[in-house]
C-alpha positions in Angstrom: 46.7 17.4 -122.7 45.7 18.0 -119.1 46.8 16.1 -116.0 45.9 16.3 -112.4 48.4 16.3 -109.5 47.1 15.8 -105.9 48.6 15.5 -102.4 47.1 15.0 -99.1 48.4 17.4 -96.5 47.9 16.6 -92.8 46.7 19.6 -91.0 46.5 19.0 -87.4 43.1 17.5 -86.9 41.9 17.9 -90.5 43.8 16.9 -93.5 43.4 18.8 -96.8 43.8 17.8 -100.5 45.7 20.2 -102.7 45.3 19.8 -106.5 46.8 21.3 -109.5 45.9 20.9 -113.1 48.8 21.1 -115.5 49.0 21.2 -119.3 51.9 21.0 -121.7 54.9 18.8 -121.2 57.4 18.1 -118.6 59.8 20.5 -120.4 57.1 23.3 -120.5 54.3 22.7 -118.0 51.7 25.4 -117.4 49.5 25.6 -114.3 45.8 25.8 -115.5 44.0 25.5 -112.2 44.4 24.8 -108.5 42.0 23.7 -105.7 42.0 22.8 -102.1 39.6 20.4 -100.4 38.9 20.4 -96.7 36.9 18.2 -94.4 35.2 18.9 -91.1 35.2 15.2 -90.0 37.3 14.1 -87.1 37.7 10.4 -87.6 40.3 9.2 -90.1 37.9 6.9 -92.1 35.3 9.7 -92.2 37.9 12.3 -93.3 39.0 10.0 -96.1 35.4 9.4 -97.4 34.6 13.1 -97.0 37.6 14.2 -99.1 37.0 11.5 -101.7 33.4 12.7 -102.1 34.7 16.3 -102.5 37.1 15.2 -105.2 34.8 13.0 -107.2 32.7 15.8 -108.8 35.9 17.6 -109.8 36.9 14.6 -111.9 33.6 13.8 -113.7 33.7 16.5 -116.2 37.3 17.5 -116.3 38.7 15.0 -118.9 42.2 14.6 -117.4 44.4 12.4 -119.4 46.2 11.1 -116.2 46.4 11.8 -112.6 49.3 11.6 -110.2 49.3 11.5 -106.3 52.3 12.3 -104.1 52.4 9.9 -101.2 54.1 10.0 -98.0 55.7 6.6 -98.5 55.0 3.0 -99.4 55.9 1.6 -96.0 53.1 1.2 -93.5 52.5 4.0 -91.1 55.4 3.7 -88.7 53.7 5.3 -85.7 50.1 5.5 -84.8 50.1 9.3 -84.8 46.6 10.5 -85.8 48.0 12.8 -88.6 50.0 10.0 -90.3 47.2 7.5 -89.8 44.7 10.0 -91.3 46.9 10.8 -94.2 47.3 7.1 -95.1 43.5 6.7 -95.0 43.0 9.7 -97.2 45.6 8.8 -99.7 44.0 5.4 -100.2 40.5 6.9 -100.6 41.8 9.6 -103.1 43.7 6.9 -105.0 40.5 4.8 -105.3 38.4 7.8 -106.5 41.0 8.8 -109.1 41.2 5.3 -110.5 37.5 4.7 -110.6 36.5 8.0 -112.1 39.3 8.5 -114.6 39.6 4.8 -115.6 43.3 5.2 -116.1 46.3 4.2 -114.0 47.2 6.7 -111.3 50.9 7.6 -111.1 52.1 7.2 -107.5 55.2 9.3 -106.7 57.4 9.6 -103.7 59.8 12.5 -103.4 62.9 10.2 -103.2 62.2 8.7 -106.6 60.5 11.6 -108.3 63.4 12.8 -110.4 64.0 9.3 -111.8 60.3 8.8 -112.5 60.0 12.2 -114.3 63.2 11.9 -116.1 65.0 15.0 -114.8 67.9 15.5 -112.5 67.1 16.3 -108.9 68.3 19.9 -109.4 66.3 20.4 -112.6 63.2 19.0 -110.9 63.6 21.2 -107.8 64.0 24.3 -110.0 60.9 23.4 -112.0 58.8 22.7 -108.9 60.0 25.9 -107.3 59.1 27.9 -110.4 55.6 26.5 -110.5 55.1 26.6 -106.8 55.9 30.4 -106.8 52.6 30.8 -108.4 50.9 29.9 -105.2 50.6 26.2 -106.0 51.4 23.4 -103.6 54.9 22.0 -104.6 54.0 18.4 -103.8 50.8 18.6 -106.0 53.0 20.0 -108.8 55.4 17.0 -108.3 52.5 14.7 -108.7 51.3 16.5 -111.8 54.7 16.4 -113.4 54.9 12.7 -112.7 51.5 12.3 -114.5 52.8 14.4 -117.4 55.9 12.3 -117.7 53.8 9.1 -117.9 52.0 10.1 -121.0 
């Protein structure tokens, strides 16, 4: 079984999406693939649409069982900083594309609740994420992928 974990990373003027494909189980996950999507757009709504368009073709033929997205938080954007505002737009667009293309529920994970959602202690989860991230994978994307594996 194969799952996808994604995270939107604010990057100054241009957010990026990091993705990781995991297989196996939560106890024994394996990194199968990674990717990074970038946008050249400057307006938050255009950045969101651009990243969603880049992600869509990666989902069409992949056959993921489930997808997870690591979000910044469930509260509204507290400040109107451009990076936070843009990240919120992009997370919404990515969530929409994941749900529409995969036709499966998308696991939404926040770092605070991740260990509980995944079924590990905080220390166990940190060790697992660090081990997988040491392979050059974004740790937050791994966290989302692990949450998706745990939901199967």
